Rosetta silent file (secondary structure, phi, psi, omega in degrees, C-alpha in Angstrom):
SEQUENCE: MLFRLKTVYKAIQLAKNSENMGDFAILKAEALGAKVDPVVAAQLQQVVGYYPPIDLELLSQYPHGTFGREYADHMKANSLKPLDISPELDDVARRNVFSLRYVVTHDIFHVLLGFDTSYAGEIGVLAFAAEQKYSKSLKFSLWLARFYYPLLAPQQTKAIFANLQKGQYLGKKADFLLGYRWEEHWEEPINEIRRRFQLPEISTI
SCORE:     score description
SCORE:     0.000 S_00000001
   1 L     0.000  -43.966  177.908   -0.628  -32.801  -69.783 S_00000001
   2 H   -61.211  -39.937  178.685   -1.244  -29.702  -67.663 S_00000001
   3 H   -57.819  -45.576 -177.545    2.526  -29.149  -67.465 S_00000001
   4 H   -64.757  -39.752 -179.776    2.742  -29.260  -71.282 S_00000001
   5 H   -64.069  -41.968  179.780   -0.178  -26.823  -71.727 S_00000001
   6 H   -62.001  -39.896 -176.821    1.537  -24.402  -69.281 S_00000001
   7 H   -69.809  -38.638  176.497    4.803  -24.746  -71.226 S_00000001
   8 H   -60.721  -43.581 -179.832    3.047  -24.050  -74.588 S_00000001
   9 H   -60.306  -47.755  179.617    1.473  -20.938  -72.982 S_00000001
  10 H   -60.473  -38.065  178.484    4.891  -19.842  -71.745 S_00000001
  11 H   -63.240  -42.161 -178.653    6.345  -20.418  -75.218 S_00000001
  12 H   -67.017  -38.567  179.784    3.690  -18.211  -76.807 S_00000001
  13 H   -65.757  -37.887  178.784    4.267  -15.432  -74.300 S_00000001
  14 H   -68.133  -35.925  178.632    8.019  -15.569  -74.899 S_00000001
  15 H   -61.332  -33.623 -179.694    7.461  -15.423  -78.660 S_00000001
  16 H   -77.335  -33.236 -171.059    5.573  -12.162  -78.103 S_00000001
  17 H  -108.163  -11.196 -175.390    8.008  -10.560  -75.656 S_00000001
  18 L  -105.535  143.417  173.552   11.456  -11.920  -76.434 S_00000001
  19 L   -81.200  -11.240  179.964   13.764  -10.946  -79.308 S_00000001
  20 L   -93.955   98.188 -177.431   15.146  -14.462  -79.168 S_00000001
  21 L   -67.089  -19.232  178.632   12.845  -16.576  -81.362 S_00000001
  22 H   -64.770  -25.809  177.320   14.811  -19.643  -80.332 S_00000001
  23 H   -56.020  -48.376  175.317   13.052  -19.369  -76.993 S_00000001
  24 H   -55.471  -50.044 -172.478    9.735  -20.287  -78.665 S_00000001
  25 H   -63.207  -43.372 -175.194   11.249  -23.168  -80.610 S_00000001
  26 H   -73.789  -33.200  176.828   12.961  -24.791  -77.591 S_00000001
  27 H   -73.324  -33.876  173.089    9.917  -24.415  -75.342 S_00000001
  28 H   -59.862  -43.001  179.383    7.645  -25.840  -78.037 S_00000001
  29 H   -66.501  -36.842  174.895    9.922  -28.890  -78.131 S_00000001
  30 H   -60.309  -45.188 -178.481    9.754  -29.148  -74.398 S_00000001
  31 H   -65.593  -38.240 -177.582    5.979  -29.021  -74.465 S_00000001
  32 H   -84.815   -4.063  178.996    5.645  -31.605  -77.157 S_00000001
  33 L    62.840   47.074 -179.465    8.126  -33.945  -75.518 S_00000001
  34 L   -54.847  132.006 -178.507   10.457  -34.269  -78.493 S_00000001
  35 L  -106.876  151.687  177.750   12.329  -37.610  -78.429 S_00000001
  36 L  -136.975  141.429  179.078   15.775  -38.459  -79.672 S_00000001
  37 L   -60.728  139.066 -178.779   17.428  -41.839  -80.349 S_00000001
  38 H   -59.109  -33.501  176.919   19.965  -42.750  -77.612 S_00000001
  39 H   -63.671  -45.190  177.659   22.653  -43.245  -80.323 S_00000001
  40 H   -64.881  -43.583  178.715   22.077  -39.689  -81.611 S_00000001
  41 H   -55.670  -39.315 -179.555   22.006  -38.340  -78.042 S_00000001
  42 H   -67.639  -31.657  178.229   25.462  -39.846  -77.429 S_00000001
  43 H   -80.208   -5.436  177.833   26.772  -38.079  -80.528 S_00000001
  44 L  -103.397   11.037 -176.423   25.464  -34.751  -79.268 S_00000001
  45 H   -61.524  -33.070 -177.927   27.325  -34.686  -75.992 S_00000001
  46 H   -73.734   -9.419  179.295   29.828  -32.080  -77.167 S_00000001
  47 H  -116.669   11.757  172.903   27.002  -29.625  -77.840 S_00000001
  48 L   -61.275  125.316 -178.494   25.048  -30.034  -74.636 S_00000001
  49 L    72.712    8.130 -174.276   24.368  -26.507  -73.355 S_00000001
  50 L  -100.691  108.346  174.345   26.112  -25.038  -76.406 S_00000001
  51 L  -154.873   65.602 -178.259   24.221  -22.156  -78.058 S_00000001
  52 L   -62.346  146.305  174.952   26.465  -19.091  -78.501 S_00000001
  53 L   -65.564  147.840  179.179   24.798  -15.945  -79.891 S_00000001
  54 L  -112.898  121.706 -176.311   25.349  -15.291  -83.575 S_00000001
  55 L   -98.666   98.323 -178.918   26.211  -11.810  -84.649 S_00000001
  56 H   -65.232  -34.764  177.177   25.191  -11.409  -88.280 S_00000001
  57 H   -62.467  -39.355  177.335   26.644   -7.928  -88.581 S_00000001
  58 H   -66.966  -46.428 -179.685   30.055   -9.265  -87.530 S_00000001
  59 H   -64.330  -30.588 -179.970   29.815  -12.237  -89.854 S_00000001
  60 L   -72.254   -7.121  175.045   28.857  -10.090  -92.756 S_00000001
  61 L   -94.688   -5.485  177.610   32.261   -8.389  -92.504 S_00000001
  62 L   -70.791  154.421 -179.480   34.159  -11.646  -93.041 S_00000001
  63 L   -62.312  153.759  177.928   35.652  -12.205  -96.497 S_00000001
  64 L   -61.054  139.969  178.005   33.575  -13.706  -99.274 S_00000001
  65 L    95.113   -9.022  175.281   33.821  -17.445  -99.384 S_00000001
  66 E   -82.697  160.049 -178.392   34.193  -17.856  -95.602 S_00000001
  67 H   -65.135  -42.112 -177.534   31.538  -19.922  -93.761 S_00000001
  68 H   -63.844  -41.082 -179.798   30.491  -16.971  -91.633 S_00000001
  69 H   -68.646  -41.532 -178.270   30.023  -14.610  -94.590 S_00000001
  70 H   -66.804  -33.435  175.143   28.097  -17.171  -96.607 S_00000001
  71 H   -68.227  -45.914  178.966   25.780  -17.760  -93.587 S_00000001
  72 H   -59.730  -42.698 -179.777   25.296  -14.044  -92.994 S_00000001
  73 H   -65.695  -39.649  176.082   24.522  -13.450  -96.649 S_00000001
  74 H   -61.866  -43.903 -175.963   21.961  -16.320  -96.636 S_00000001
  75 H   -68.515  -43.403 -178.151   20.232  -14.992  -93.516 S_00000001
  76 H   -68.705  -40.574  179.633   20.039  -11.424  -94.800 S_00000001
  77 H   -60.403  -29.754 -177.606   18.971  -12.382  -98.253 S_00000001
  78 L  -108.054   14.012  177.691   16.010  -14.299  -96.778 S_00000001
  79 L    54.764   44.602 -176.960   15.220  -11.811  -93.969 S_00000001
  80 L  -108.205  154.135  173.452   16.038  -14.436  -91.339 S_00000001
  81 L  -120.764  146.088  175.058   17.369  -14.085  -87.809 S_00000001
  82 L   -62.645  144.191 -176.999   19.403  -16.589  -85.851 S_00000001
  83 L   -86.815   74.399  178.298   17.292  -18.549  -83.331 S_00000001
  84 L   -69.001  156.381  178.479   19.184  -17.385  -80.190 S_00000001
  85 L  -116.218  138.237 -179.785   18.249  -18.771  -76.778 S_00000001
  86 L   -76.077  145.136  179.705   17.857  -16.678  -73.627 S_00000001
  87 H   -57.212  -28.858 -178.124   20.203  -17.624  -70.682 S_00000001
  88 H   -63.260  -20.543 -177.645   17.077  -18.110  -68.512 S_00000001
  89 H  -102.197   24.056 -176.909   16.227  -21.188  -70.540 S_00000001
  90 H   -59.905  -44.831 -178.060   19.587  -22.932  -70.028 S_00000001
  91 H   -61.050  -44.510  177.614   18.031  -25.847  -68.163 S_00000001
  92 H   -62.374  -40.176  178.788   15.427  -26.383  -70.901 S_00000001
  93 H   -63.778  -37.738 -179.333   18.070  -26.170  -73.530 S_00000001
  94 H   -72.361  -33.421  178.186   20.185  -28.812  -71.806 S_00000001
  95 H   -74.219  -25.774 -173.483   17.211  -31.185  -71.512 S_00000001
  96 L  -122.379   54.070 -174.906   16.398  -30.783  -75.225 S_00000001
  97 H   -60.811  -42.302  178.570   19.858  -30.744  -76.815 S_00000001
  98 H   -59.524  -50.796 -178.690   18.509  -32.432  -79.980 S_00000001
  99 H   -59.223  -46.636 -178.562   15.664  -30.037  -80.467 S_00000001
 100 H   -56.977  -53.561 -172.161   17.907  -27.059  -79.711 S_00000001
 101 H   -69.985  -34.507  178.398   20.638  -28.098  -82.051 S_00000001
 102 H   -63.746  -41.065  178.623   18.282  -29.071  -84.814 S_00000001
 103 H   -70.334  -46.455 -176.372   16.650  -25.644  -84.747 S_00000001
 104 H   -64.716  -35.875 -174.845   19.901  -23.671  -84.459 S_00000001
 105 L   -90.333   -0.779 -175.502   21.592  -25.536  -87.289 S_00000001
 106 H   -56.354  -47.628  177.401   18.744  -25.486  -89.719 S_00000001
 107 H   -76.898  -27.633  169.797   19.920  -22.505  -91.731 S_00000001
 108 H   -54.875  -44.371 -178.622   23.510  -23.638  -91.325 S_00000001
 109 H   -65.173  -38.903  176.260   22.522  -26.771  -93.145 S_00000001
 110 H   -55.768  -46.006 -178.382   20.871  -24.751  -95.865 S_00000001
 111 H   -65.613  -50.414 -178.932   24.207  -22.988  -96.470 S_00000001
 112 H   -60.075  -38.947 -174.462   26.397  -26.107  -96.261 S_00000001
 113 H   -89.109  -16.957  179.419   24.150  -28.159  -98.495 S_00000001
 114 L    82.796   18.918  179.400   23.367  -25.418 -101.039 S_00000001
 115 L   -95.610  135.410  175.046   19.594  -25.598 -100.698 S_00000001
 116 L   -78.218 -169.602 -175.312   17.531  -22.404 -100.885 S_00000001
 117 L  -102.108   14.056  174.104   14.485  -21.555  -98.728 S_00000001
 118 L   -72.705  173.946  173.689   11.851  -22.548 -101.284 S_00000001
 119 H   -58.235  -39.364  178.952    9.704  -25.635 -100.736 S_00000001
 120 H   -65.670  -37.765  178.464   12.179  -27.519 -102.913 S_00000001
 121 H   -69.352  -38.944  179.187   15.048  -26.264 -100.804 S_00000001
 122 H   -64.886  -36.369 -177.488   13.330  -27.079  -97.533 S_00000001
 123 H   -74.719  -27.676  175.715   12.580  -30.669  -98.522 S_00000001
 124 H   -64.502  -41.500  176.507   16.259  -31.097  -99.480 S_00000001
 125 H   -66.013  -42.574 -177.453   17.349  -30.143  -95.917 S_00000001
 126 H   -64.333  -42.102  176.554   14.640  -32.272  -94.426 S_00000001
 127 H   -61.967  -36.995  176.028   15.575  -35.296  -96.536 S_00000001
 128 H   -60.764  -52.737 -177.249   19.221  -34.843  -95.493 S_00000001
 129 H   -61.456  -41.778  179.873   18.343  -34.732  -91.783 S_00000001
 130 H   -67.181  -36.582 -178.522   15.999  -37.743  -92.058 S_00000001
 131 H   -69.346  -27.428 -178.843   18.695  -39.743  -93.896 S_00000001
 132 L   -84.896   -1.986  169.885   21.219  -38.875  -91.166 S_00000001
 133 L    62.970   43.778  178.497   18.641  -40.428  -88.708 S_00000001
 134 L   -67.428  -37.878 -178.140   18.525  -37.491  -86.303 S_00000001
 135 L  -159.629  142.700 -179.132   15.061  -38.441  -85.195 S_00000001
 136 H   -63.376  -29.471  178.849   12.377  -40.961  -86.262 S_00000001
 137 H   -61.921  -26.159  179.884    9.876  -38.110  -86.476 S_00000001
 138 H   -63.688  -33.538  179.004   11.804  -36.651  -89.353 S_00000001
 139 H   -61.566  -42.736  179.488   10.918  -39.656  -91.550 S_00000001
 140 H   -66.833  -42.118 -179.328    7.245  -38.913  -90.975 S_00000001
 141 H   -63.675  -36.447 -179.690    7.764  -35.213  -91.613 S_00000001
 142 H   -69.582  -38.482  177.920    9.542  -36.037  -94.886 S_00000001
 143 H   -59.774  -47.170  179.946    6.632  -38.305  -95.915 S_00000001
 144 H   -63.474  -41.050 -179.494    4.178  -35.462  -95.305 S_00000001
 145 H   -64.466  -38.935  179.454    6.374  -32.940  -97.141 S_00000001
 146 H   -62.900  -29.414  178.440    6.684  -35.243 -100.140 S_00000001
 147 H   -84.773  -43.219 -171.607    2.909  -35.264 -100.390 S_00000001
 148 H   -87.340  -34.573 -175.887    2.039  -31.728  -99.493 S_00000001
 149 H   -59.979  -39.559  177.885    4.878  -29.588 -100.937 S_00000001
 150 H   -66.255  -26.433  175.054    3.974  -30.355 -104.566 S_00000001
 151 H   -74.522  -34.361 -179.956    0.400  -29.315 -103.756 S_00000001
 152 H   -78.342  -30.264 -179.873    1.535  -26.132 -102.123 S_00000001
 153 L  -137.777   71.184 -174.422    4.012  -25.265 -104.907 S_00000001
 154 H   -62.316  -26.504  177.653    3.132  -27.231 -108.033 S_00000001
 155 H   -66.207  -17.451 -177.100    5.550  -25.130 -110.109 S_00000001
 156 H  -102.378    6.646 -169.767    8.368  -26.560 -107.954 S_00000001
 157 H   -55.334  -46.802  179.644    7.343  -30.196 -108.217 S_00000001
 158 H   -60.130  -45.936  179.846   10.252  -31.287 -110.354 S_00000001
 159 H   -66.500  -36.365  179.557   12.756  -29.471 -108.153 S_00000001
 160 H   -59.294  -48.599 -177.578   11.057  -30.830 -104.983 S_00000001
 161 H   -74.854  -29.263  175.214   11.622  -34.517 -106.003 S_00000001
 162 H   -62.348  -48.219 -176.289   15.074  -33.690 -107.335 S_00000001
 163 H   -72.589  -27.564  177.129   16.138  -32.156 -104.082 S_00000001
 164 H   -62.130  -48.608 -178.659   14.506  -34.959 -102.033 S_00000001
 165 H   -64.609  -43.535  178.432   16.756  -37.420 -103.807 S_00000001
 166 H   -61.239  -44.759  177.374   19.793  -35.094 -103.519 S_00000001
 167 H   -58.583  -45.812  177.212   19.228  -34.580  -99.806 S_00000001
 168 H   -64.614  -37.706  175.247   19.026  -38.264  -99.179 S_00000001
 169 H   -62.254  -46.302 -178.935   22.195  -38.887 -101.195 S_00000001
 170 H   -66.689  -34.950  176.032   24.097  -36.247  -99.333 S_00000001
 171 H   -64.187  -33.811  175.061   22.782  -37.518  -96.028 S_00000001
 172 H   -70.290  -40.944 -172.056   24.154  -41.023  -96.741 S_00000001
 173 H   -79.343  -36.964 -171.167   27.483  -39.743  -97.878 S_00000001
 174 L   -77.778  160.714  173.200   28.252  -37.008  -95.387 S_00000001
 175 L   -72.066  167.417  178.629   29.605  -37.331  -91.855 S_00000001
 176 L   -68.798  117.948 -172.717   27.180  -36.733  -88.899 S_00000001
 177 L   -95.335  -24.129 -167.195   26.688  -32.943  -88.884 S_00000001
 178 L   -66.825  -28.435 -175.547   24.330  -32.291  -86.005 S_00000001
 179 L   -92.946   12.457 -175.522   26.890  -32.617  -83.201 S_00000001
 180 L   -92.433  143.957  174.927   29.462  -30.212  -84.644 S_00000001
 181 L   -87.055   76.818 -176.828   30.269  -26.810  -83.135 S_00000001
 182 H   -60.326  -34.274 -175.364   29.821  -24.852  -86.338 S_00000001
 183 H   -67.832   -3.003  177.080   29.863  -21.514  -84.609 S_00000001
 184 H   -98.600    7.336 -173.919   33.548  -21.936  -83.842 S_00000001
 185 L  -131.121   26.190 -178.567   34.475  -22.090  -87.539 S_00000001
 186 L   -57.113  -37.912 -172.081   32.993  -18.954  -89.052 S_00000001
 187 L   -79.374   -8.161 -178.775   36.336  -17.698  -90.329 S_00000001
 188 L   -78.035  148.757  171.582   37.169  -20.862  -92.346 S_00000001
 189 E   -58.025  130.278 -172.813   36.624  -21.173  -96.074 S_00000001
 190 H   -63.345  -35.125 -178.821   33.244  -22.803  -96.521 S_00000001
 191 H   -75.534  -20.104  171.558   34.402  -25.253  -99.130 S_00000001
 192 H   -70.198  -37.918  178.988   37.171  -26.527  -96.860 S_00000001
 193 H   -67.266  -40.029 -179.724   34.489  -27.301  -94.303 S_00000001
 194 H   -61.362  -45.979 -178.710   32.361  -29.019  -96.960 S_00000001
 195 H   -59.776  -41.822 -176.551   35.307  -31.178  -97.970 S_00000001
 196 H   -61.604  -32.214 -176.181   35.969  -32.097  -94.327 S_00000001
 197 L  -106.053   17.189  174.864   32.467  -33.461  -93.902 S_00000001
 198 L    67.621   35.405  178.420   32.222  -35.236  -97.251 S_00000001
 199 L  -110.231  147.568  179.581   29.994  -32.603  -98.837 S_00000001
 200 L   -70.738  145.461  177.676   30.448  -31.370 -102.406 S_00000001
 201 L   -70.890  152.091  179.407   32.037  -27.934 -102.969 S_00000001
 202 L  -129.614  136.585  177.803   29.762  -25.114 -104.212 S_00000001
 203 L   -61.039  137.389  175.071   30.980  -22.038 -106.110 S_00000001
 204 L  -105.777   10.568 -176.778   30.938  -18.924 -103.889 S_00000001
 205 L   -80.745    0.000    0.000   31.394  -16.428 -106.760 S_00000001
């Protein structure tokens, strides 16, 4: 318990002093003792220790319709920054490969699945991840979101439940996405990537 409290404190200090917000996310996961199913852990072996920095300025120069450009446009439109990890936390990142990969790919999933960053969009991504069985805790998180999101954004209630069903449907249909090295495919057309993983194409016009 004392170790976890110290780690939480370290996470808070890093959040204040580091430009890499991923440091806080991965240390928080370490402190909370995030668990992952052994089957999922086996599927994540190719991304153990894998967290390359993401250069949004470079990606924004890619042609329209490429994966990298669509991701950069999404991040800039929503004033978001990639959750990069400092090299000093490599050991922590390796121990928490699920938590790391889940955090790093969150906005990638938004882009691939076509969900925005509203409450309705967030529950779509969460429903997808829960349906892909990344972690048992996601089922509980989805249950909470299903209850609280309509209270927080009543005007989105219809869209919230529509996206919940859509996310679950896509999660059942699509290949396992969490263990893929997405950062090596920025230059590819995004709809080719979607087809490859059994996801529907989305207009990029």
